[in-house]
C-alpha positions as CSV (number, residue, x, y, z in Angstrom):
1,X,146.2,-151.0,-31.9
2,X,148.0,-153.6,-30.2
3,X,151.6,-154.6,-31.3
4,X,150.3,-158.0,-32.5
5,X,147.8,-156.5,-34.6
6,X,150.5,-153.8,-35.7
7,X,152.9,-156.6,-36.6
8,X,150.2,-158.7,-38.6
9,X,149.2,-155.3,-40.6
10,X,153.1,-154.9,-41.6
11,X,153.4,-158.6,-42.4
12,X,150.5,-158.2,-44.8
13,X,151.9,-155.1,-46.3
14,X,155.3,-157.0,-46.7
15,X,153.5,-159.9,-48.4
16,X,151.6,-157.6,-50.7
17,X,154.6,-155.9,-51.7
18,X,156.4,-159.1,-52.5
19,X,153.7,-159.9,-54.8
20,X,153.9,-156.7,-56.6
21,X,157.5,-156.9,-57.0
22,X,157.2,-160.2,-58.4
23,X,154.7,-158.9,-60.7
24,X,156.7,-155.9,-61.7
25,X,159.7,-158.1,-62.5
26,X,157.7,-160.2,-64.9
27,X,156.3,-157.2,-66.9
28,X,158.5,-155.8,-69.3
29,X,156.7,-152.4,-69.2
30,X,158.0,-151.8,-65.5
31,X,161.1,-149.6,-65.2
32,X,163.9,-150.7,-62.9
33,X,163.6,-147.4,-60.7
34,X,159.9,-148.5,-59.8
35,X,161.0,-152.1,-59.0
36,X,163.8,-150.8,-56.7
37,X,161.6,-148.4,-54.9
38,X,159.1,-151.3,-54.3
39,X,161.9,-153.3,-53.0
40,X,163.4,-150.5,-50.7
41,X,159.9,-150.0,-49.4
42,X,159.8,-153.8,-48.7
43,X,163.0,-154.0,-46.9
44,X,161.7,-150.9,-44.5
45,X,158.8,-152.9,-43.7
46,X,160.9,-155.8,-43.0
47,X,163.4,-154.0,-40.7
48,X,160.4,-152.4,-38.9
49,X,158.9,-155.7,-38.4
50,X,162.1,-157.2,-37.1
51,X,162.5,-154.1,-34.7
52,X,159.2,-154.5,-33.3
53,X,159.6,-158.1,-32.8
54,X,162.7,-157.9,-30.9
55,X,161.0,-155.4,-28.7
56,X,158.1,-157.6,-27.9
């Protein structure tokens, strides 16, 4: 997989997590721990995207 394709895949995952976090925050049944885990996962993806973009 090329670097460009990998970055696109990471961005798609990041965008999907954004939607999931927003949905979870609107749902009163979602606990704060789950939302926190989603946000941490999203942040890790963002950091990896930034790291790979800087090396490209």
